[in-house]
Structures are given as structure tokens and as C-alpha cells.
C-alpha positions as CSV (number, residue, x, y, z in Angstrom):
1,M,0.6,5.8,5.1
2,G,1.3,7.6,7.5
3,I,1.4,11.3,5.0
4,L,-2.5,10.8,4.9
5,N,-3.1,9.4,8.7
6,A,-1.5,13.1,9.5
7,C,-3.6,14.8,6.9
8,G,-6.4,13.1,8.7
9,R,-7.0,10.4,5.5
10,F,-7.3,7.6,7.1
11,A,-9.7,5.6,4.5
12,V,-7.0,4.8,2.0
13,P,-4.6,3.6,4.1
14,T,-7.3,1.1,5.7
15,L,-7.5,0.4,2.5
16,A,-4.3,-0.1,1.3
17,S,-3.8,-2.3,3.3
18,T,-6.7,-4.6,3.2
19,F,-6.0,-4.7,-0.8
20,F,-2.8,-6.1,0.4
21,N,-4.1,-9.1,2.7
22,L,-6.6,-9.9,-0.1
23,G,-4.0,-9.3,-2.4
24,S,-1.2,-11.7,-1.0
25,V,-3.8,-14.6,-0.4
26,V,-5.3,-14.6,-3.9
27,F,-1.8,-14.2,-5.8
28,G,-0.4,-16.7,-3.2
29,V,-3.4,-19.7,-3.4
30,T,-3.6,-18.7,-7.1
31,L,0.1,-19.0,-7.9
32,G,1.2,-21.5,-5.2
33,F,-1.3,-23.9,-5.5
34,W,-3.6,-23.7,-8.8
35,M,-0.7,-22.4,-11.1
36,G,2.2,-23.4,-8.9
37,P,2.2,-27.2,-10.8
38,R,1.9,-25.8,-14.1
39,L,4.3,-23.2,-13.7
40,G,7.4,-25.9,-12.0
41,I,7.4,-23.9,-8.7
42,A,6.8,-25.0,-5.5
43,P,3.9,-23.7,-3.6
44,I,6.1,-21.8,-0.5
45,T,7.4,-20.0,-3.9
46,G,4.1,-18.9,-5.2
47,M,3.1,-17.7,-1.4
48,A,6.5,-15.7,-1.2
49,W,5.2,-14.1,-4.8
50,G,1.6,-13.6,-3.5
51,V,3.4,-11.3,-0.8
52,V,5.4,-9.6,-3.4
53,L,2.2,-8.9,-5.6
54,G,0.2,-7.8,-2.7
55,G,2.7,-5.6,-1.4
56,A,2.5,-4.1,-5.2
57,L,-1.2,-3.6,-5.1
58,Q,-0.8,-1.8,-1.5
59,L,2.1,0.6,-3.0
60,F,0.0,1.5,-6.3
61,G,-3.4,1.8,-4.4
62,S,-2.0,4.5,-2.0
63,S,0.2,6.1,-4.6
64,P,-2.5,8.7,-6.1
65,A,-3.6,9.3,-2.6
66,C,-0.3,10.2,-1.4
67,A,0.9,11.8,-4.7
68,G,-2.2,14.6,-3.6
69,S,-1.6,15.6,-0.3
70,V,1.6,17.0,1.0
71,L,2.7,18.3,4.2
72,D,4.0,21.9,4.8
73,S,7.7,21.5,4.8
74,A,8.8,24.7,6.6
75,P,10.4,24.1,9.7
76,A,8.6,24.5,13.1
77,S,10.3,24.6,16.3
78,T,7.8,26.0,18.2
79,G,3.6,25.6,17.7
80,P,1.3,23.8,15.8
81,I,2.2,20.9,14.0
82,P,2.1,22.2,10.3
83,A,-1.3,21.5,8.2
84,C,-1.7,19.6,5.6
85,A,-2.2,21.2,2.5
86,T,-3.7,19.6,-1.0
87,S,-1.7,19.8,-3.8
88,S,-3.8,20.7,-7.5
89,L,-2.3,17.7,-9.8
């Protein structure tokens, strides 16, 4: 997400964090309290899996945008920060 911020793209990192928070809560409550007794898992275990699934949602939500933005990899000893380029994926 830092790459996207450096390229001036702020919406995707913001939404990815929102996806993580909402995904963690929704998956955690679903697995921990609603499906937990049916699956035979403790509520805290369901909440832990909710955090893992929320993180996966954040990763897969921001990956396409990260693949479309690449930084110029030429080393610069002095001068401005290398400009961001958009790849043609």
C-alpha cells in the first residue's frame, strides 16, 4: 500500500484497510459466534480466523492496483524522487 501512496493513489489503500476491518469483524462474528458452535470451534478461534480472512480480503483487494503501479527502479543518488509509471497490464 505504500507503493500506491507514493504514486499518489490514495483511494485503494484506504478502501483496503476498510475491507480488512469489515472482513475481520464479519468473518470473525460469523465463524466465532454463529458458525462456531456448529463447527465445534471456540469463539476466540473463530475471531482469529476472521482476522486471517480479513487480511486475505485486504491483500486480494489491493493486489490488482499494486500490479498496475510500479516505481521507476533506477537508483537516484541526488535529485527528485523517481516518478511513478503505470504499467500496461
